Residue, then its C-alpha position, 0 to 999 in steps of 0.5 A: m569508478d571510471l569518472k572520465s568515462l562517466l563524464s563522456d557518458v554525460h556529454e553523450i546524453l547532452a549531445d542526444v538532447d541537443a539532437g532531439k534524440g532519445f536515450d535508447s542507444l546509449s554507449n553505457q548500458e549501465i545507465y538506467a535510461p528512464s531515470i535520466q533527467v536533464d535540466r538546462r546543462n545539468v544531468y541526473f541519472i541512476l547507474h546500475h552495476k551488477n556486482e560479483k554476486g549478481y546483485v544490481e548496485k545502484s548509484l546516483v550520478v549528478y552533473e551540475n554547476r559546481l556552485t550548487a553541486g555541494d548539496f549532494e553527498a559524493r563518494e567520488s567527484m571530478e571537476d569539468v570546467d564550471s560543473t562537477l560530476l559526482v557519484g553518490d549513494l541513494n541515501e536521505k541527504n541525496n534524496v533531499a537534494l534531488a527533491k529540491r530540483f524535482a518536486w515530483i519525487r515527493p508524495v502528493s495528496r490523493r485529493n485531485y485523483k479519482y483513483s488510487f491504489g495502495l501498494g504496501d511494499r514490505l521488502g522495499n524493492a517492489s516499487n520500480a515494477h509497480l511504477r512501470l505498470f502504473k504509467n498511463r493508467g490514470i491511477l495514483p499509486v500509494l507506494a509508501q504504505q506500511s502500518i506500525r504493525e508491519l514496520m515493527l514486524m519487519h524492523r523497518t522505519n517510516t523513513d526507510v519506507f519513504l526513501s525506498a519509494s521516493w528513489a524508485v519514483f526518480e529512477e522510473g521517471f514517474d512524474y504523475g504523482w504518488g502517495a505516502d500513507g502513514d498507514h493505520v496510525k492509532t495514536e497522536y504519537e503515531v500520527d506525528y511520526a508519519v507527518k514528520v517523516g513526510c507522509s502526504m496521507i494518514t489512515l486513521d485507525c479508530t480501533e482503540v476508540i470504537n466500542n465493539e461491545a455495543v454490537n453484541l448488546s441486546d436492545e434493552e442493554l443498548d437502551k440502558r447505556f444510551n439513556e446514561l448519556d447527558e440529556d442534551q446528548k440524547k435529545y440531539f441524537n434522537d431529534t437528528y436521527l430517530d425514525k428518520t430516513f435520509k435520501v442519499g442518491e437513489s438510496e435511503v438510510h433509515f434509523t431505527k431506535h436500535d440503529l441509532e443507539e448502536s451507532v452512537l455507542t459504537f462510533y461516537d468516541a471515534i468521531l471525536f477522536a477523528a475530529k481532534i486529529y483533523r484539527d491538530y494534524v490534518v489541517p495544519y499539515n495539509l494532510d490527505f485524510e482517510i478514516s478506517m472503520d474496518e478494523t472491527p469484528y463486525q460489518t459497518t451497517n449503512p446507518n453506522h456509515y451515515f452516522f459517522a459521515n454526518e457527524l464529521h460533516r457537522r464538524g466541517i470535516t470531509p475526509v478524502t476516503m473512508a473505509p467501512r467494513f463491508y459485508g462478507e469477509f476480506q481476509k488476508a491474501i485470499d479472495y472475497i468470501g461471501d454473497k457477492d450479490r448482497f455485497e453489491r447491494e450494500l456497496v451501492v448504498h455505501e457508495a451513495i453515502a460517500e458521494h453524498f458527503g463528498y469522499r471516496l470509498s476505500i477498500h482495505s485488505g484488498s489483496d487478491k479480492l479479484s471476484v469483487y473488483e469488477i463490482i467495485g469498479r462499476v459501482a464506485k462511480n465517484g472513484w475508489h482507493v484500494k489497499t494491498a500489501g502482503t500480496n507483494w511478499l507472496e510474489a517474492c515467495r513465489v520467486i523463492a519457490h521457483k529458484d530455491p524450493k528447498l528454502m521455500v519448504e523450510m520457510y513454509t514448515y517453520a511458518y506452519e509450525h509457529l502460526d501462534d506467533v501472529k494470532n494476536f495480529y491477524v484473524f484468518n481461516a488458516q488459524t481457525d480451521g486447520k486446513a493448510p497443507k501439512p508440512e510433511s506433504i510439502n516437498e521441493e517438487n510441489v512447494l509452489s502449490v502452497l501459494s495457490d492454496d488459500d490457507g497455505r497463502q495465509v500461513m505465508h502471508t501472515m508469518y513474514g515478520s517471524l520468518m525474516n527475523l528468526k535468528y539462531n546463534y546470532h545468525y538469521v535463519f532465513r533472511d540472508k538466504f531469502w535476500d540472496v535469491l531475490k536480489k539475484n532474481q529481481d527481474l523475475y520478481d518484477r515480472f510476477l509483481n506486474i502480472h499479479i497487480a495487473e489482475h487487480i487493476d484491470l478488473l477495477q478498470g473494467k478491462y475484464k468482466s470476471k476473475e476467470e477472464a482476467l486470470d485466463a488473459l494474464e496468468p502465464k501458460t508456461d513456467i516463466s521462471k525458466e526465462y530468467 
């Protein structure tokens, strides 16, 4: 790298600062202008260089007093009077050094934000596009959000996910705040792992301590199990809840005998577990706390929700967000399935419970639920958190379908024929009703149709790990080809990401009143892939 020319670029930046000018017309177009940070006479930015393959290679450039520049790990460096110019990799050591100068590249809590949106980036290259979209939206983006399941399937670590997000934040100059979620942690080991990496938030998944069998018990069986509790426990629960009606906002929650006994037997162990995690991790590490009740086969009733929240309240615990399992189906990668009027009626009560106890509702499996986002945005006056993940992977597959349709046909064929690989991880229609497009009906001309078919989307959505990790004779079958296409077409991927996520947040923020209106306004009317 020509360090003398780079030094001239640094002096040009300082001259522009002195003249009160912006950085829109720098001589070196490889300098990514949004990343430029000037602190007194110290300069920091990201350099973009396109290599012979057409991939954008990124480097950190630091111009800093030589007494402190040693914090950074340099590939190349040169002295300039009392300063050092260095070029380094976007690695962990340099991220740590940069965070000492710019605290905003570290994640923050969602506590002081009314709206937040989870953007699970499975591939690690979507955050830049997301941040450009979220500027001036008043929504905190939670960029680092991968569950242990997703980490395992993609052979990634929380450290990798965290660093990918943090570097994107610096690169885009995004100082509004961002979140890092230790997503769907189920054990103390997993919580500890997320905390030590630097996550500002954990989503506690109580699946393993929720007794789902209680929902299927008859009244007689429920009563029998409940009466096996200690006398003081039975007395407390009966005195507190039985035949009681609780006012929450303009709504009411009433507990019948069945409601009480089902709530206790289903959720009490989960409440005790959440209280332990709160004491041992949330308080000592000042974590942003979300509790997930949604990873269950059954809807969270209003009494279930109230019981869980009230028992936490009794223990002095107020999470930042809670995620009930709402009425209807929130399946992966497709729109909401169910009666929207009933969804809204029950959401009103869930929102009232959340407001009563001082937290926000969280919507899980939020990808593509466009038909209910206007309802959520309108009803959740206290604010909301929405989680999305796999929809970003599908937009990457859209790039593949446009730029290498043969590869996309091969990927879809494999995914369709090996769907059993993920049957223990996901439950979805494509797995149960067999309506996904048959591989023999898909070719290079129509492969894009897979991404507009609900079942086809679910096949591709859930098989990401199998597709990216499949090997034959010690070589990846799809991974390297996939990355080659995506890296050469990052700008197109960014465009698809922005269009798709804009449809979500514009509906949540009330810009559009229906899914149809949002799609008509935002979906391209022509094939934009030809522009790239």
